[in-house]
N, C-alpha and C positions, 0 to 999 in steps of 0.2 A: 197267724192269728186270723180267725174268722171274723166277719162283721158282727156276729152275735157276741163275740168276746169283747168288743169295743164298747165301753160304757161311758155315758155322759159324766162330766165332772165340772167343777168350778175350781179354778186356782185364784185365790184372793191376791190382792196387791203384793203382799210380802211373802207369798207362798211359792214354792218351787225350789229345786236344787240350785244353789247359788255358787258361782265360782268366778275366779279371776281368769281372764283369757286375754292375752296380749294387752295387759294393763287396762282392760275394760271389765266392768262388772256384768256378768251374764246370769240371768235367772231363767231356768228352763220351765216353760209353762206347759208344753206338750211335747213328749218325745215319741219316737217310733213305736215303743211298746204300747203307748196309749192310743195311737192312731193307726194301728195296723201297718206301720211302715210307710204310710202315705205322706206324712208331713211332720216337720219339727217347727215349733214356735218357741222363740226365746226373746226375752226382753234384754236389750243391750243398753248400758250406760257407758258411752265412750267419752273420755276426757277431752277438754278443749285441745285442738291441734292434733288429735289422734288421726292416724291413717294406717290401714293395713297394707302389706305388700301388694303389688299388682299380682293378681292371681286369676285363675278360672276354675270353676267346678266342672268336672267332666260329665256328671250325671244330674246334678241338682240345679233347678231354677232357684234363684235367691231373690226374695222380695223384702222390702222394708216399708213399714208404715211409720212415719215420723211423728212422735208424740210431742217432743220439744227440742229446741236447739236448731242449728242450721248446719248444713254440710254441702259439699260439692261432690256428686257421684260422677265417676268417669267410667264409661263403658263403650267399647268398640269405636273409639275415636270421638265420641260425643261427651259433652259436659252438661250435667243436670244440676243446677242449684236447687236445693230443697229446704223446706221449713215445715213447721207444724201442720199436720193434716195432709201432707203430700205422701204419695205412694210411688215406690220405685220397683221396677222389674228388671232383673239382671238374668237373662236367659243362660242356661247351661252352655258351656263351650266358649263363651265370650270373655275376653280379658277385662277385668274391672278392678276398681278400687274406689275409695272415697276419702275425703279430707274434711274433718270436723272443723267448724269455725273456731276461731281463737277466743271467742268471748264467753262461751258456756258449753257445758256437756251436751252431747247429742243423745237423746233417749228415743229408742225405736223398738218396735216389734219386728223381729227378723223371722221370716217364714222361709223354710227350705222344703222343696218337694222334689223327689221323695225324701223321707226322713233319713237321718244319719249324721247331720251336722253336730248334734249333741254329743256324739261319741268322739268326734275330732276335738271339740272344745274340752271335753273331760280329759282326754289324753294329754293335751297340751297345757291345760289350765291347772289351777290349784283351788281347793275348796275355800269358800268365803262364808262359812257358817256364822250364825249370830252368837255372840257379838262378832261382827265381820272381822275375819283375819285380814291383815294388811296385804296389799298387792305384793306378790313375791318378786316383782321386778321383771326385767327382760327375759325372754325365752331364748335359749341357744338357737341361732339360725339353722344350724345343721339338724338339730333335733326337730325343729319346726318343719323343715323341708321333708324329713323322713316321715313324720307323722302325717303331713299333708298328702304325701304320695300314697300312704296306706289308706287314706280316706277319699281318694279320687279328686284331689285338689292339686293343681300345678301352680307353684310359685314362679312368677315370671319376671319380677323386678322389684326394686325397693319401693317403699312407701313414698308417695308424693309429699312435698313440703309446701309451705305457704310462700 
């Protein structure tokens, strides 16, 4: 896609492809097709106590802007408690995870560069159209591992717990 083909747009609060991904609600705000492959932006709503497996992205930097809620991000041996208004950078190649606080959901904008995360989420997730279909439940760990490998993500360990 050339720069001339990239067009400005606005996605309103309730707009964007919505799906369930690892028991979290994901709304795609900008995908690779809209950004010339440069970046993906998704809104995440993670349930209280949620944590993804320890993993690393081989090619993508992953960033989070916290809208509401609290979490503890863990990356490269460091622990970062975060809350509303905080920004987190998780560089490509570094093992990381996060643990959502027990009291409320964590709502973030997740930005990955270059784009591609949306394809992984769509492969592993399930549509959550309006009215929202319910969370389909846990993903088979073997299927998750295979999909992650196809999208340049290495799963390194189980999710942390409180």
